[in-house]
C-alpha positions, 0 to 999 in steps of 0.5 A: 725672022723668028721674032718677026713671025712671033710678032705677027702671030701675036698681033693676029691672035690679038685681032682674033681675040678682039673679034671674038669679044666683039662677036660675043658682045653682038650676040649678047646685045641681040639676046637682051634686045629679044628678051626685052621685046618679049617682056614688053609684048607680055605687058606685065608690070609695065612700070617696073624696073629690073629691081622691081622698083620702077621709077614711075616715069615710063614716059617713052613706051606707049604700049597698051596696058591695064590698071585696076581700080577699087575702093570703099572696101571692106565694110563688113567682116564678110567683106574683110575675110572673104570679099576683099581676098577674092577681089585681090586674087582676081586682080592678081590673076591678071596683068596690071601695071598698077592698082589703086584703092580710092579710099575708105578702108572701113564703113563710116561707123564701127560695127559692134561685135565685129571680128575684124577691125571696124573702128579707127584702131591701129589694127585697121591700117595694119589690115589694109597694109596687108591687103595692099602688099598682097597685090602683085602689081604696084598698089596705090592708095589715097585716104578716105574720110572713113579712115581719118576725118570720121575717126572722131565719131564715138562709134569709130573710137573717138580718135583725133582725126589729125592724129589718124591722118598722121598715122596713115602718113606714117603707115602708107606714105613713109617712102616715095614708093608705092605699096604692093609686091612690086613697087614704083617710084612716085613724086611726092608733095613734100612741101610742108603745107598740110596740117598734122597734130604738131603743125605744118607737115608735108602732104606726102599722101599726094602722089604723081607718076607717069606710065606709058604716056599718061600722067596719074596723080592722087589727091587727099580730097574727102567726103564729109564736106572735105572735113567741113562738117560731121562730128568735129569739122576742121576749117584750118585743116581743110584750108591748108589741104585744099590749097595743097590739093589745088597746087598739086592738081595744077602742077600735074597738068603742067607736068603732063604738058611738059611730058607731052602726056596723052591724058591725065587720071586723078584718083581721090575719095570724095564725090564732090558733086558736079551738078544738080541731078544727084541729091541721093549720092553727092553734093548738089551744085549749080553746074555753071557756077559750081556753087553748092546749093543744098545748104551744106558747107562747100568743101569742093567749089574752089577745087572744082573751079580750078580744075575746070580751067585746067581741063579746058586748057589741057584739051586732052582726056582727063579722068577723075576717079573717086569713090564715096557715094558707092555707085559705080558709074562712068559719065561726063557730068562736068560743064563749063560756065556756059553750061556746055559739057566738057567733052574731054572730062570723064568721071569714074566712080568705082564699085563700093559697098552695097551691103545694105541691099544684101548685095556684096559689091566687092568688085573692081574696074579694069581700065585699058590705057592706050596713049595712042588711041583717041580717048586713051582710057576704056573701061571694063567692069570686073565682077568677081565670080566668087563674090556674086550674090544676087545672081550666081556665076554661070557654070561652064558650058560642057557642050 
């Protein structure tokens, strides 16, 4: 009988122990769920996983988040030592899923006597890498003509453009992760269809990632006629990279459709020109045929024609972010072959250097992203208070 009683006690004890484990597991699950909900509500670094290396494919969560866009900076010692650090501090003070610099790490020509890097020396890219890695949020970068295609100018040090692009690929794009203190994993165009000094190489600067129901992609599209004009144009390099860009763009639309993304945002450097209204800032082209009409080599028509077809077929919002012509604007300049506006396409040009007018345009653009909203993207300029020059920042109201 004693043995039987002990057996019952043992069984009861095991059941009690199992119940305690089950209760503990349930409490732990509730705690984790509550913590996850709280973090999601805060919205900070929405693309980041627990290890700080989010996979860049946060497709299911469709909450509102914000991103930061900037580019064409710095262009002077003042901007390099004061303007850009002020901008980065302003970005770091806000909750951003990621930031993106759309190219041009310097002015078009070196500045004699400068104390910061203004030619295409290795120090230029080290300076930029330090900027990007001082950003708390994941930092995206796409190359600009001033930091590779124009490096063959004597005023930039007379470098080989292809060698400088190879160098940028090694410095900024050596892993599938973004830059920044927190990183996201990105898809990379690994096919060896671009050109480097030694022949065909992977177009590792072309990246893609999806966050909160929106697909993003960077593209190596450049000013200086997309490397078809200026000091040492390179038609072979252009042809290979242009084909790669078109392929990456088309694959981005395919992926966005497969993921049921609510919108797409492309980020590149060049202002390709979309019509005949802006001869002071970009290429002039027939808006129906998209052929350039200003006598310059046309490094953009093929890409624009291919993108126009995809934009029309996609139907959902498409944003095209670029720098290059240094004029902040958000507009809708893209027309179809009948001259009708493509309602779902928005061109976004970030702030760029405007030091020639004595105005320090070291500012950025905040984009709110809501995949559940009709237009998905909404735009808010961020004029960095410490960088205001023409009109001082207002003083706090002490009333």
